[in-house]
C-alpha positions as CSV (number, residue, x, y, z in Angstrom):
1,M,-20.3,9.4,26.0
2,A,-16.8,9.5,27.3
3,V,-16.4,9.5,31.2
4,T,-14.4,12.7,32.0
5,R,-13.4,14.4,35.3
6,Y,-13.9,17.7,33.4
7,P,-17.5,17.8,32.3
8,G,-18.3,20.8,30.3
9,F,-14.8,21.9,29.5
10,D,-14.0,22.5,25.9
11,V,-10.3,23.5,25.3
12,T,-11.2,25.1,21.8
13,A,-13.1,27.8,23.7
14,E,-9.5,29.3,24.5
15,K,-8.4,29.2,20.8
16,E,-8.0,32.9,20.5
17,A,-5.3,32.8,23.1
18,W,-3.1,30.5,20.9
19,D,-0.8,31.9,18.1
20,A,-2.4,31.9,14.7
21,H,-0.2,29.0,13.3
22,T,-0.9,26.7,16.4
23,R,-4.7,27.6,16.2
24,K,-4.8,26.6,12.5
25,I,-3.1,23.3,13.2
26,V,-5.3,22.3,16.0
27,M,-8.6,23.6,14.8
28,A,-8.0,21.7,11.5
29,R,-8.2,18.5,13.7
30,V,-11.6,19.4,14.9
31,E,-12.9,20.6,11.5
32,R,-11.6,17.8,9.5
33,R,-14.4,15.4,9.1
34,P,-13.4,12.2,7.4
35,E,-16.1,9.7,6.3
36,A,-16.3,7.1,9.0
37,V,-14.9,3.8,7.9
38,P,-17.3,0.7,8.0
39,E,-18.2,-0.8,11.2
40,Y,-18.3,-4.6,11.4
41,G,-20.8,-6.3,13.9
42,P,-19.9,-9.2,15.9
43,E,-20.8,-11.7,13.2
44,G,-18.9,-9.8,10.5
45,G,-21.7,-8.1,8.3
46,P,-20.7,-4.7,7.2
47,E,-23.1,-2.2,9.0
48,R,-22.3,0.8,6.8
49,E,-20.4,1.4,3.4
50,A,-17.0,3.0,3.2
51,G,-17.2,6.5,1.6
52,R,-13.6,7.8,1.9
53,R,-10.7,7.5,-0.4
54,F,-7.4,7.5,1.2
55,S,-3.9,8.4,-0.1
56,F,-2.1,5.3,1.1
57,L,-4.5,2.9,2.7
58,T,-6.8,0.7,0.8
59,P,-10.4,0.5,1.8
60,E,-9.7,-3.1,3.3
61,E,-6.7,-1.8,5.3
62,A,-8.7,1.3,6.5
63,E,-11.3,-1.1,7.8
64,S,-8.8,-3.2,9.7
65,L,-7.1,-0.2,11.3
66,A,-10.4,1.1,12.4
67,V,-11.4,-2.2,14.2
68,I,-7.8,-2.4,15.6
69,A,-7.9,1.2,16.7
70,R,-11.4,0.7,18.5
71,H,-9.9,-2.3,20.5
72,L,-6.4,-0.7,21.3
73,L,-8.1,2.8,22.5
74,H,-11.2,1.3,23.9
75,E,-13.1,3.9,21.9
76,D,-16.2,3.7,19.7
77,R,-16.9,7.3,18.5
78,D,-16.7,7.4,14.8
79,E,-15.3,11.0,14.7
80,L,-12.1,9.9,16.7
81,I,-11.6,6.7,15.1
82,G,-11.9,8.3,11.6
83,F,-9.3,10.8,12.7
84,V,-7.0,8.0,13.9
85,V,-7.3,6.1,10.6
86,E,-6.7,9.3,8.6
87,H,-3.6,9.8,10.6
88,F,-2.3,6.5,9.7
89,D,-3.0,7.3,6.0
90,R,-1.5,10.7,6.3
91,T,1.8,9.6,8.0
92,R,2.3,6.6,5.6
93,S,1.8,8.7,2.6
94,G,5.0,10.6,2.8
95,G,6.2,13.4,5.1
96,P,8.6,13.1,8.0
97,G,11.0,10.4,8.3
98,E,10.9,7.5,10.7
99,S,13.8,8.4,12.9
100,D,15.4,5.2,14.3
101,R,14.1,1.7,13.7
102,K,15.5,-1.8,14.3
103,A,17.6,-3.4,11.6
104,D,15.1,-6.3,11.2
105,C,12.2,-4.0,11.0
106,P,11.1,-2.9,7.6
107,P,10.0,0.6,6.7
108,A,6.8,1.8,8.4
109,A,4.8,1.9,5.2
110,Q,5.8,-1.7,4.4
111,L,5.2,-2.8,8.0
112,V,1.7,-1.4,7.9
113,R,0.7,-2.9,4.6
114,Q,2.3,-6.4,4.9
115,G,1.5,-6.4,8.6
116,L,-2.3,-5.9,8.0
117,A,-2.3,-8.4,5.3
118,A,-0.6,-10.9,7.6
119,I,-3.2,-10.2,10.4
120,D,-6.0,-11.1,7.8
121,A,-4.1,-14.2,6.8
122,A,-3.7,-15.2,10.6
123,A,-7.5,-14.6,11.1
124,K,-8.4,-16.7,8.1
125,H,-5.9,-19.3,9.2
126,R,-7.7,-19.5,12.5
127,H,-11.3,-18.6,11.7
128,W,-11.6,-18.8,7.9
129,R,-12.5,-15.1,7.6
130,R,-10.9,-11.7,7.5
131,F,-9.9,-10.0,10.9
132,V,-12.8,-7.5,10.6
133,H,-15.3,-10.2,10.1
134,C,-14.2,-12.3,13.3
135,R,-16.0,-11.9,16.5
136,T,-14.7,-9.5,19.1
137,E,-13.2,-12.2,21.4
138,Q,-11.4,-13.6,18.3
139,Q,-10.1,-10.3,17.4
140,F,-8.8,-9.9,21.0
141,E,-7.1,-13.2,20.8
142,I,-5.3,-12.2,17.4
143,L,-4.1,-9.0,19.0
144,A,-2.9,-10.5,22.2
145,G,-0.9,-13.0,20.1
146,L,0.5,-10.2,18.0
147,Q,1.5,-8.2,21.0
148,L,3.4,-11.3,22.3
149,G,4.8,-12.2,18.9
150,R,3.1,-15.8,19.1
151,L,0.7,-15.7,16.2
152,E,1.3,-18.8,13.9
153,P,4.3,-18.7,11.8
154,I,2.4,-18.5,8.4
155,P,4.4,-17.3,5.4
156,E,2.9,-13.9,5.5
157,W,4.8,-13.2,8.7
158,I,8.3,-13.5,6.9
159,G,10.0,-10.3,7.3
160,I,7.4,-8.7,9.6
161,P,8.3,-8.7,13.3
162,Q,4.9,-9.3,15.1
163,E,5.8,-7.4,18.3
164,E,7.2,-4.4,16.5
165,L,4.0,-4.3,14.2
166,F,1.9,-4.2,17.5
167,K,4.0,-1.4,19.0
168,M,3.9,0.6,15.9
169,L,0.1,0.2,15.6
170,L,-0.4,1.1,19.4
171,A,2.0,4.0,19.3
172,T,0.6,5.6,16.0
173,A,-2.9,5.1,17.3
174,V,-2.3,6.8,20.6
175,D,-0.2,9.6,19.1
176,A,-3.3,10.5,16.9
177,Y,-5.9,10.0,19.6
178,A,-4.1,12.1,22.0
179,S,-3.7,14.9,19.6
180,H,-7.4,15.5,19.0
181,P,-9.0,18.5,21.0
182,K,-11.8,16.5,22.0
183,V,-9.7,14.2,24.0
184,W,-7.6,17.0,25.3
185,S,-10.8,18.4,26.8
186,E,-11.6,15.0,28.4
187,M,-8.3,14.5,29.9
188,G,-8.3,18.2,31.3
189,Y,-5.4,19.6,29.0
190,A,-5.9,23.3,28.6
191,G,-4.1,23.6,25.3
192,P,-0.9,25.1,24.0
193,A,1.0,27.2,26.4
194,Y,2.4,29.6,23.8
195,P,2.1,32.7,23.8
196,R,0.3,33.1,27.2
197,G,2.4,30.7,29.1
198,Y,1.5,28.6,32.2
199,Y,2.6,30.5,35.3
200,R,0.9,29.0,38.3
201,I,3.2,25.8,38.6
202,E,2.8,25.1,42.3
203,R,1.2,21.9,43.3
204,G,-2.5,22.2,43.6
205,L,-2.7,25.6,41.7
206,R,-4.0,26.0,38.2
207,D,-4.1,28.9,35.7
208,P,-7.4,30.6,35.1
209,W,-8.1,28.8,31.8
210,E,-7.3,25.4,33.2
211,P,-10.3,23.1,34.0
212,A,-11.2,22.1,37.5
213,A,-11.7,18.3,38.0
214,A,-15.2,17.5,39.3
215,G,-15.3,18.1,42.9
216,A,-12.1,20.3,43.0
217,P,-12.3,23.8,44.5
218,A,-13.7,26.4,42.3
219,R,-10.8,28.7,43.0
220,P,-8.2,28.6,40.0
221,G,-5.3,29.8,42.2
222,R,-4.2,32.4,44.7
């Protein structure tokens, strides 16, 4: 169970105060229940079979992203990890453009696909097994090397900037994770402002629907 300063708070309890379009988008994040991708124990044995088909990701890529997301987000709940992996799949399957990217960085879909393959190749180069089959400390070492751009210059890294791959994996994982209502509730975010608006903006005050942190005064405002 996650540690939160807002025990008992559920942002979706206020869903009727949101406009219909926003409510539909946000509640779909809660109601969508993707099949959990496989979990791998420290010795690399699959603990559960994958049951979900993705639009872009292969089963192996989904497995790798699930393990990477668990480490980057320090999160073990299948519901949230499944949501993050589904977000990777959805954003790489088309939709909005990428905005700006560096000249030496390939398109995001290519960066994900070739990057995950290169991470597996690096794991096999070091430990003779796929990334998801490595021990936790080995996975940490590989991700730390990726963050610094210091993994072995094996052929699979040609055209794939390691540091940019790490930044993209981290940013995409955080974007998805921080958009989930369960995480909103745990961080004390009271939900969309439209149409009711936030109006108690002075320091130390909160609107009636905003949660009080554990130990804070019960009075929501003046």
